[in-house]
Residue frames as qw, qx, qy, qz and C-alpha x, y, z in Angstrom:
[[0.045, 0.159, 0.438, -0.884, 31.23, -32.94, 36.23],
 [0.147, 0.569, 0.809, 0.017, 27.47, -33.04, 36.28],
 [0.066, 0.306, 0.259, 0.914, 25.89, -30.19, 34.32],
 [0.211, 0.179, 0.474, -0.836, 23.38, -27.89, 35.96],
 [0.212, 0.530, 0.818, 0.072, 19.72, -28.57, 35.38],
 [0.065, 0.350, 0.304, 0.884, 18.12, -25.85, 33.28],
 [0.139, 0.219, 0.515, -0.817, 15.98, -23.51, 35.28],
 [0.217, 0.576, 0.787, 0.046, 12.26, -23.50, 34.69],
 [0.051, -0.022, -0.192, -0.980, 10.71, -20.71, 32.61],
 [0.119, 0.531, 0.797, -0.261, 7.12, -19.98, 33.63],
 [0.052, -0.177, -0.346, -0.920, 4.61, -18.01, 31.56],
 [0.077, 0.552, 0.751, -0.354, 1.27, -16.61, 32.66],
 [0.050, 0.362, 0.434, 0.824, -1.08, -14.70, 30.41],
 [0.055, -0.577, -0.625, 0.522, -3.46, -12.14, 31.83],
 [0.185, 0.761, 0.436, 0.444, -5.78, -9.38, 30.64],
 [0.297, -0.113, -0.220, 0.922, -4.58, -5.88, 31.36],
 [0.039, -0.746, -0.643, -0.167, -7.83, -4.19, 32.28],
 [0.183, -0.077, -0.133, 0.971, -8.17, -0.43, 32.33],
 [0.257, 0.558, 0.513, -0.600, -11.16, 1.86, 32.80],
 [0.263, 0.518, -0.316, -0.750, -10.86, 3.10, 29.23],
 [0.322, 0.161, -0.835, -0.416, -11.57, -0.36, 27.84],
 [0.299, 0.059, 0.825, -0.476, -14.25, -1.60, 30.24],
 [0.614, 0.397, 0.198, -0.652, -17.15, -1.05, 27.88],
 [0.537, 0.470, -0.559, -0.422, -15.74, -2.94, 24.91],
 [0.942, -0.185, 0.209, -0.186, -15.07, -6.18, 26.75],
 [0.865, 0.352, -0.134, 0.331, -11.72, -6.59, 24.96],
 [0.422, -0.865, 0.249, 0.108, -8.47, -6.04, 26.80],
 [0.407, 0.687, -0.600, 0.039, -4.75, -6.33, 25.87],
 [0.969, -0.199, -0.134, 0.060, -3.21, -9.68, 26.66],
 [0.044, -0.827, 0.534, -0.170, -0.04, -9.33, 28.76],
 [0.887, 0.089, -0.430, 0.144, 2.57, -11.96, 29.48],
 [0.444, -0.789, 0.389, -0.171, 4.23, -12.45, 32.86],
 [0.779, 0.358, -0.485, 0.171, 7.54, -14.27, 32.63],
 [0.629, -0.706, 0.291, -0.143, 9.02, -15.86, 35.74],
 [0.863, 0.312, -0.286, 0.276, 12.64, -17.07, 35.76],
 [0.546, 0.174, -0.457, 0.680, 15.42, -17.28, 38.35],
 [0.297, -0.557, -0.591, 0.502, 13.12, -16.01, 41.12],
 [0.028, 0.342, -0.035, -0.939, 12.29, -12.87, 39.12],
 [0.371, 0.571, 0.723, 0.120, 9.32, -11.90, 37.04],
 [0.029, -0.318, 0.186, 0.929, 8.59, -9.28, 34.45],
 [0.514, 0.598, 0.546, -0.284, 5.63, -8.27, 32.28],
 [0.151, -0.165, 0.538, 0.813, 5.61, -7.75, 28.54],
 [0.493, 0.474, 0.309, -0.661, 2.69, -6.31, 26.56],
 [0.535, 0.525, -0.427, -0.506, 3.65, -7.33, 23.03],
 [0.669, -0.188, 0.708, -0.124, 2.91, -11.02, 23.29],
 [0.820, 0.517, 0.245, -0.030, 2.48, -11.46, 19.51],
 [0.718, -0.118, 0.311, 0.611, 5.50, -11.85, 17.33],
 [0.364, 0.594, 0.338, 0.633, 4.52, -8.98, 15.07],
 [0.265, -0.063, -0.298, 0.915, 4.85, -6.52, 17.96],
 [0.360, -0.383, -0.272, -0.806, 1.11, -5.74, 18.15],
 [0.395, -0.149, 0.615, -0.666, -1.21, -5.93, 21.09],
 [0.266, -0.205, -0.912, -0.237, -3.41, -8.97, 21.27],
 [0.413, -0.139, 0.227, -0.871, -6.95, -7.96, 22.32],
 [0.366, -0.180, -0.904, -0.127, -9.07, -10.74, 23.86],
 [0.609, -0.512, -0.052, -0.604, -12.18, -11.09, 25.99],
 [0.460, -0.461, 0.676, -0.344, -12.11, -13.05, 29.19],
 [0.911, 0.119, 0.334, -0.212, -13.70, -16.05, 27.51],
 [0.684, 0.657, -0.314, 0.035, -11.03, -15.97, 24.80],
 [0.033, 0.637, -0.703, 0.313, -8.26, -16.25, 27.35],
 [0.691, -0.195, 0.587, -0.375, -10.12, -18.99, 29.22],
 [0.914, 0.362, 0.070, -0.171, -10.55, -20.93, 26.00],
 [0.496, 0.681, -0.516, 0.156, -6.83, -20.65, 25.17],
 [0.242, -0.526, 0.717, -0.388, -5.84, -21.81, 28.66],
 [0.758, 0.011, 0.568, -0.319, -8.18, -24.80, 28.32],
 [0.213, -0.211, 0.807, 0.509, -6.81, -25.56, 24.80],
 [0.430, 0.605, 0.655, -0.137, -10.24, -24.92, 23.34],
 [0.231, -0.204, 0.387, 0.869, -9.28, -23.41, 19.99],
 [0.377, 0.698, 0.516, -0.323, -12.43, -21.61, 18.99],
 [0.554, 0.596, 0.347, 0.467, -12.64, -19.99, 15.52],
 [0.075, -0.989, -0.050, -0.120, -12.23, -16.59, 17.19],
 [0.381, -0.820, 0.421, 0.068, -8.78, -17.41, 18.63],
 [0.951, 0.066, 0.251, 0.169, -7.47, -20.31, 16.56],
 [0.648, 0.633, -0.041, 0.421, -5.20, -18.30, 14.26],
 [0.096, -0.858, 0.301, -0.405, -3.97, -15.95, 16.94],
 [0.832, -0.479, 0.268, -0.079, -3.19, -18.88, 19.20],
 [0.894, 0.268, 0.016, 0.358, -0.65, -20.21, 16.69],
 [0.328, 0.711, -0.198, 0.590, 1.27, -16.94, 16.85],
 [0.503, -0.734, 0.237, -0.388, 0.89, -16.77, 20.61],
 [0.949, -0.254, 0.166, 0.091, 2.35, -20.22, 21.12],
 [0.735, 0.451, -0.039, 0.505, 5.20, -19.33, 18.76],
 [0.006, 0.823, -0.188, 0.536, 5.80, -16.23, 20.79],
 [0.750, -0.601, 0.227, -0.160, 6.09, -18.16, 24.06],
 [0.932, 0.070, 0.115, 0.337, 8.69, -20.34, 22.35],
 [0.416, 0.734, -0.064, 0.533, 10.46, -17.21, 21.13],
 [0.310, -0.820, 0.265, -0.401, 10.78, -15.83, 24.67],
 [0.886, -0.402, 0.231, 0.020, 11.94, -19.11, 26.12],
 [0.853, 0.310, 0.068, 0.415, 14.56, -19.56, 23.45],
 [0.166, 0.829, -0.173, 0.505, 15.85, -16.05, 24.12],
 [0.581, -0.707, 0.304, -0.264, 16.25, -16.85, 27.79],
 [0.956, -0.106, 0.211, 0.175, 17.99, -20.19, 27.08],
 [0.665, 0.559, -0.013, 0.495, 20.32, -18.42, 24.66],
 [0.009, -0.827, 0.223, -0.516, 21.14, -15.54, 27.02],
 [0.486, -0.586, 0.531, -0.372, 21.55, -17.74, 30.11],
 [0.810, 0.206, -0.527, -0.151, 22.97, -21.12, 29.01],
 [0.493, 0.188, -0.724, 0.445, 24.88, -21.69, 32.25],
 [0.531, -0.677, -0.509, -0.031, 22.22, -20.74, 34.83],
 [0.360, 0.277, -0.284, 0.844, 24.08, -17.59, 35.82],
 [0.264, -0.592, -0.625, 0.435, 22.86, -16.15, 39.14],
 [0.082, -0.415, -0.003, 0.906, 23.35, -12.62, 37.76],
 [0.009, 0.237, 0.698, 0.676, 21.05, -13.20, 34.78],
 [0.236, 0.384, 0.514, -0.730, 17.79, -11.25, 34.79],
 [0.267, 0.489, 0.749, 0.358, 14.70, -11.40, 32.69],
 [0.013, 0.821, 0.260, -0.508, 13.99, -7.73, 33.53],
 [0.098, 0.685, -0.337, -0.639, 14.10, -5.81, 30.26],
 [0.440, 0.025, 0.843, 0.308, 13.51, -8.85, 28.08],
 [0.430, 0.750, 0.485, -0.134, 10.67, -7.08, 26.30],
 [0.134, 0.894, -0.244, -0.350, 13.11, -4.41, 25.06],
 [0.276, -0.431, 0.794, 0.327, 15.65, -7.05, 24.08],
 [0.545, 0.349, 0.762, 0.019, 12.93, -8.99, 22.23],
 [0.407, 0.863, 0.160, -0.253, 12.30, -5.99, 20.04],
 [0.022, -0.727, 0.602, 0.330, 15.96, -6.01, 19.04],
 [0.426, -0.092, 0.891, 0.130, 15.80, -9.76, 18.29],
 [0.532, 0.576, 0.613, -0.101, 12.82, -9.12, 16.02],
 [0.188, 0.816, -0.208, -0.505, 14.64, -6.51, 13.94],
 [0.889, 0.422, 0.160, 0.075, 15.54, -7.57, 10.41],
 [0.627, -0.410, 0.325, 0.577, 19.25, -7.88, 9.65],
 [0.484, 0.403, 0.493, 0.601, 18.85, -7.04, 5.96],
 [0.008, -0.934, -0.279, -0.224, 17.22, -3.72, 6.82],
 [0.495, -0.806, 0.140, 0.292, 20.07, -2.82, 9.14],
 [0.640, -0.111, 0.463, 0.603, 22.62, -3.73, 6.49],
 [0.332, 0.725, 0.432, 0.421, 20.79, -1.52, 4.02],
 [0.186, -0.982, -0.040, -0.013, 21.35, 1.47, 6.31],
 [0.631, -0.524, 0.365, 0.441, 24.99, 0.48, 6.76],
 [0.598, 0.274, 0.498, 0.564, 25.44, 0.35, 2.98],
 [0.148, 0.913, 0.266, 0.271, 23.87, 3.80, 2.55],
 [0.401, -0.885, 0.151, 0.181, 26.34, 5.19, 5.08],
 [0.651, -0.296, 0.498, 0.490, 29.36, 3.45, 3.50],
 [0.516, 0.603, 0.457, 0.402, 28.20, 4.55, 0.06],
 [0.010, -0.995, -0.048, -0.085, 28.46, 8.19, 1.17],
 [0.550, -0.674, 0.376, 0.320, 31.96, 7.53, 2.50],
 [0.671, 0.112, 0.552, 0.481, 32.98, 5.98, -0.82],
 [0.341, 0.814, 0.359, 0.305, 31.45, 8.84, -2.79],
 [0.239, -0.958, 0.093, 0.131, 33.29, 11.41, -0.67],
 [0.603, -0.447, 0.502, 0.430, 36.55, 9.71, -1.42],
 [0.570, 0.375, 0.574, 0.454, 35.82, 9.43, -5.12],
 [0.140, 0.953, 0.232, 0.135, 34.77, 13.08, -5.24],
 [0.419, -0.820, 0.269, 0.283, 37.96, 14.11, -3.45],
 [0.566, -0.210, 0.630, 0.488, 39.89, 12.18, -6.09],
 [0.336, 0.515, -0.200, -0.763, 37.83, 13.92, -8.80],
 [0.073, -0.024, 0.953, 0.294, 36.49, 10.61, -10.07],
 [0.044, 0.649, 0.753, 0.097, 32.81, 11.61, -9.78],
 [0.142, 0.511, 0.184, 0.827, 31.35, 15.08, -10.46],
 [0.441, -0.607, 0.034, -0.660, 29.35, 15.48, -7.22],
 [0.018, -0.343, 0.824, -0.450, 29.94, 14.35, -3.65],
 [0.398, 0.190, 0.792, -0.423, 26.39, 13.10, -3.03],
 [0.210, 0.054, -0.633, -0.743, 24.94, 12.15, -6.41],
 [0.689, -0.011, 0.101, -0.717, 21.27, 11.34, -6.87],
 [0.837, 0.173, -0.469, -0.220, 22.04, 7.82, -8.14],
 [0.761, -0.508, 0.388, -0.112, 22.98, 4.85, -5.98],
 [0.221, -0.544, 0.769, 0.252, 26.03, 2.62, -6.44],
 [0.587, 0.151, 0.794, 0.053, 24.13, -0.34, -7.93],
 [0.532, 0.783, 0.257, -0.194, 22.92, 1.92, -10.74],
 [0.345, 0.866, -0.358, -0.045, 26.51, 2.72, -11.79],
 [0.852, -0.358, 0.362, 0.121, 28.30, -0.55, -10.96],
 [0.819, 0.412, 0.168, 0.362, 29.91, -0.87, -14.39],
 [0.251, 0.857, -0.107, 0.437, 31.43, 2.61, -14.06],
 [0.289, -0.788, 0.357, -0.409, 32.48, 2.47, -10.42],
 [0.953, -0.294, -0.008, -0.068, 33.20, -1.12, -9.41],
 [0.796, 0.238, -0.200, 0.519, 36.92, -0.76, -10.19],
 [0.132, 0.611, -0.215, 0.750, 37.13, 2.43, -8.10],
 [0.630, -0.618, 0.093, -0.460, 35.36, 1.58, -4.86],
 [0.202, -0.543, 0.779, -0.238, 36.99, -0.36, -2.09],
 [0.405, 0.055, -0.900, -0.149, 37.04, -4.19, -2.04],
 [0.008, 0.181, 0.813, -0.553, 35.30, -4.20, 1.35],
 [0.429, 0.321, 0.123, -0.835, 32.43, -2.11, -0.05],
 [0.555, 0.230, -0.613, -0.513, 32.03, -4.59, -2.94],
 [0.269, -0.008, -0.950, 0.157, 32.02, -7.60, -0.63],
 [0.196, 0.254, 0.622, -0.714, 29.29, -6.03, 1.49],
 [0.544, 0.317, -0.174, -0.757, 27.17, -5.43, -1.61],
 [0.476, 0.155, -0.830, -0.246, 27.67, -9.05, -2.65],
 [0.077, -0.128, -0.888, 0.435, 26.61, -10.22, 0.81],
 [0.375, 0.292, 0.290, -0.830, 23.54, -7.96, 0.66],
 [0.577, 0.251, -0.489, -0.604, 22.56, -9.54, -2.68],
 [0.366, 0.037, -0.929, 0.047, 22.95, -13.04, -1.21],
 [0.073, 0.209, 0.728, -0.649, 20.84, -12.17, 1.83],
 [0.472, 0.281, -0.030, -0.835, 18.20, -10.68, -0.40],
 [0.575, 0.151, -0.706, -0.384, 18.00, -13.93, -2.38],
 [0.217, -0.021, -0.916, 0.336, 17.97, -15.96, 0.83],
 [0.213, 0.274, 0.577, -0.739, 14.95, -14.07, 2.09],
 [0.421, 0.148, -0.401, -0.800, 12.97, -14.12, -1.19],
 [0.779, 0.013, 0.341, -0.525, 9.81, -16.21, -1.21],
 [0.812, 0.389, -0.369, -0.229, 11.05, -18.45, -4.04],
 [0.263, 0.406, -0.826, 0.288, 13.70, -19.94, -1.72],
 [0.708, -0.365, -0.393, -0.459, 11.12, -22.38, -0.48],
 [0.694, -0.109, -0.652, 0.286, 13.03, -24.24, 2.24],
 [0.369, -0.162, -0.486, 0.776, 13.52, -21.41, 4.69],
 [0.204, -0.263, -0.112, -0.936, 10.35, -19.32, 4.29],
 [0.474, -0.446, -0.755, -0.084, 8.19, -21.39, 6.63],
 [0.385, -0.628, -0.426, 0.525, 8.92, -19.02, 9.49],
 [0.330, 0.604, 0.268, 0.674, 8.14, -15.83, 7.61],
 [0.324, -0.922, -0.146, -0.152, 7.63, -13.76, 10.81],
 [0.563, -0.748, 0.277, 0.215, 11.07, -14.35, 12.33],
 [0.825, 0.264, 0.248, 0.434, 13.00, -15.31, 9.21],
 [0.456, 0.604, 0.033, 0.653, 15.92, -12.95, 8.64],
 [0.363, -0.883, 0.012, -0.296, 15.73, -11.38, 12.09],
 [0.049, 0.648, -0.677, 0.347, 18.51, -11.24, 14.66],
 [0.755, -0.208, 0.507, -0.359, 16.66, -14.03, 16.46],
 [0.918, 0.382, -0.015, -0.101, 16.90, -16.09, 13.25],
 [0.576, 0.643, -0.432, 0.261, 20.64, -15.53, 12.94],
 [0.062, -0.578, 0.640, -0.503, 21.73, -15.57, 16.58],
 [0.531, -0.189, 0.667, -0.487, 19.41, -18.21, 18.07],
 [0.813, 0.265, 0.369, -0.365, 17.44, -20.12, 15.47],
 [0.729, -0.041, 0.592, 0.341, 20.20, -21.73, 13.36],
 [0.442, 0.860, 0.072, -0.246, 20.20, -19.01, 10.75],
 [0.031, -0.743, 0.607, 0.280, 23.96, -19.25, 10.07],
 [0.450, -0.116, 0.876, 0.129, 23.78, -22.94, 9.41],
 [0.558, 0.618, 0.539, -0.128, 20.85, -22.47, 7.09],
 [0.270, 0.902, -0.171, -0.290, 22.67, -19.69, 5.24],
 [0.243, -0.515, 0.774, 0.277, 25.69, -21.93, 4.77],
 [0.532, 0.250, 0.806, 0.075, 23.44, -24.53, 3.15],
 [0.435, 0.836, 0.248, -0.226, 21.98, -21.79, 0.95],
 [0.070, 0.818, -0.460, -0.338, 25.44, -20.65, -0.20],
 [0.408, -0.218, 0.860, 0.213, 26.39, -24.25, -0.95],
 [0.522, 0.533, 0.666, -0.017, 23.29, -24.56, -3.11],
 [0.267, 0.913, 0.049, -0.305, 23.76, -21.16, -4.70],
 [0.044, 0.745, -0.598, -0.292, 27.32, -21.79, -5.77],
 [0.359, -0.132, 0.915, 0.126, 26.63, -25.40, -6.60],
 [0.132, 0.287, 0.862, 0.396, 23.74, -26.97, -8.44],
 [0.261, -0.001, 0.064, -0.963, 21.21, -24.39, -7.26],
 [0.212, -0.256, -0.924, -0.191, 18.71, -27.22, -6.83],
 [0.141, -0.589, -0.686, 0.403, 16.73, -25.30, -4.25],
 [0.032, 0.420, -0.049, -0.906, 16.58, -22.07, -6.25],
 [0.526, 0.615, 0.580, -0.095, 13.55, -21.45, -8.46],
 [0.367, -0.180, 0.389, 0.826, 15.36, -20.23, -11.55],
 [0.084, 0.574, 0.636, 0.509, 12.12, -19.46, -13.41],
 [0.274, -0.882, -0.364, 0.120, 10.97, -17.18, -10.63],
 [0.475, -0.565, 0.137, 0.661, 14.40, -15.53, -10.36],
 [0.328, 0.117, 0.542, 0.765, 14.57, -14.95, -14.11],
 [0.009, -0.729, -0.606, -0.319, 11.09, -13.48, -14.14],
 [0.348, -0.860, -0.233, 0.292, 11.82, -11.03, -11.39],
 [0.441, -0.554, 0.261, 0.656, 15.22, -9.90, -12.58],
 [0.318, 0.058, 0.625, 0.711, 14.51, -9.73, -16.31],
 [0.140, 0.756, 0.629, 0.114, 11.07, -8.12, -16.45],
 [0.267, 0.496, 0.102, 0.820, 10.92, -4.43, -17.46],
 [0.371, -0.734, -0.138, -0.552, 8.67, -3.24, -14.63],
 [0.663, -0.137, -0.569, 0.466, 11.13, -4.07, -11.81],
 [0.392, -0.905, -0.160, 0.027, 10.94, -2.15, -8.56],
 [0.111, 0.883, -0.416, 0.188, 13.99, -0.10, -7.53],
 [0.601, -0.505, 0.609, -0.112, 15.09, -2.84, -5.18],
 [0.889, 0.208, 0.406, 0.049, 14.70, -5.53, -7.84],
 [0.575, 0.799, -0.099, 0.149, 16.51, -3.39, -10.42],
 [0.087, -0.821, 0.536, -0.176, 19.46, -2.82, -8.11],
 [0.750, -0.274, 0.598, -0.065, 19.58, -6.48, -7.14],
 [0.847, 0.472, 0.234, 0.076, 19.57, -7.46, -10.82],
 [0.344, 0.876, -0.293, 0.168, 22.42, -5.02, -11.54],
 [0.402, -0.663, 0.613, -0.150, 24.45, -6.36, -8.60],
 [0.841, -0.041, 0.539, -0.033, 23.96, -10.00, -9.60],
 [0.757, 0.628, 0.131, 0.127, 24.88, -9.26, -13.24],
 [0.416, 0.799, -0.232, 0.368, 27.82, -6.93, -12.80],
 [0.069, -0.583, 0.651, -0.481, 29.06, -7.63, -9.27],
 [0.853, -0.184, -0.399, -0.283, 28.05, -11.26, -8.69],
 [0.653, -0.608, 0.423, -0.159, 28.89, -12.99, -5.38],
 [0.556, 0.510, -0.656, -0.013, 31.87, -15.29, -5.68],
 [0.911, -0.290, -0.290, -0.042, 32.27, -18.69, -4.01],
 [0.652, 0.215, -0.409, 0.601, 35.87, -17.92, -3.01],
 [0.068, -0.418, 0.276, -0.863, 34.58, -15.17, -0.72],
 [0.658, -0.448, -0.541, -0.273, 32.18, -17.50, 1.18],
 [0.603, -0.328, -0.507, 0.521, 34.19, -17.42, 4.44],
 [0.150, 0.039, -0.104, 0.982, 34.37, -13.64, 4.24],
 [0.408, -0.397, -0.372, -0.733, 30.62, -13.28, 3.68],
 [0.702, -0.443, -0.557, 0.012, 29.98, -15.51, 6.70],
 [0.520, -0.190, -0.373, 0.745, 32.44, -13.63, 8.82],
 [0.051, -0.231, -0.075, -0.969, 30.94, -10.20, 7.94],
 [0.569, -0.450, -0.434, -0.534, 27.45, -11.44, 8.82],
 [0.717, -0.376, -0.528, 0.254, 28.51, -13.12, 12.06],
 [0.393, -0.053, -0.276, 0.875, 30.51, -10.11, 13.18],
 [0.224, -0.346, -0.185, -0.892, 27.61, -7.73, 12.41],
 [0.676, -0.482, -0.458, -0.317, 25.14, -9.83, 14.43],
 [0.687, -0.284, -0.454, 0.491, 27.57, -10.22, 17.33],
 [0.207, 0.145, -0.120, 0.960, 28.19, -6.48, 17.38],
 [0.439, -0.438, -0.251, -0.743, 24.48, -5.76, 17.62],
 [0.763, -0.401, -0.507, 0.017, 24.18, -8.39, 20.36],
 [0.589, -0.162, -0.364, 0.703, 26.99, -6.83, 22.36],
 [0.083, 0.154, -0.007, 0.985, 25.73, -3.29, 21.85],
 [0.434, -0.248, -0.202, -0.842, 21.97, -3.39, 21.85],
 [0.765, -0.288, -0.527, -0.232, 21.12, -6.51, 23.87],
 [0.444, 0.041, -0.640, 0.626, 23.04, -5.71, 27.02]]
């Protein structure tokens, strides 16, 4: 059976002119997306979720591929943003579904730009409270909501907390390492790296599998000098201190690789089903 030809995605940039900005000569750049006989406008055309302010001549230069010093750097991000929106549409509508709509894609794009590690951090905080409540009820800790966090007391508590809680902490440590600057191979896209877009659309899971293989193997792509310097120095930040404690006293284990991948995939799919509909 012959597959359907992918529908065309059209982009048009325009200046959103308002009376309040007439004197400055700079206006926000908006993006009109046309797909499946529908069109919608989005104001946040840059990947970092900020308005792009251009003059009329700046927009004309971009459209004519005249990369002047004034717009050259912004143009890189703008072109990456257009690719970002098109990949979202191709991902959401792989079969040319007649019911698919680009309306609301600006809101969905903000979800795709959210960082997975930050969301997992909030999830860990919540689960930590659940674990502490249970330990307090069992009279294994003196207070239900202590001032310290679990990574500060791993040696004392790691045999008392649930196995699922430990696996999630191990996954969090691995994702933290994956996102660190020293992991050279995957930091080229520092704007979208680690976002839901990265994991759901931009081959993040395959890249993470390669990272795990390297981490549990020869570690050829890990800068051990950098890692040692961060984790062993005395002036560590709270995040670095907790990461160092986790890696020393609750290190990720290769045998749990399928579980780590499953937890991550299920989390991303849950967000996609809940927040991207």
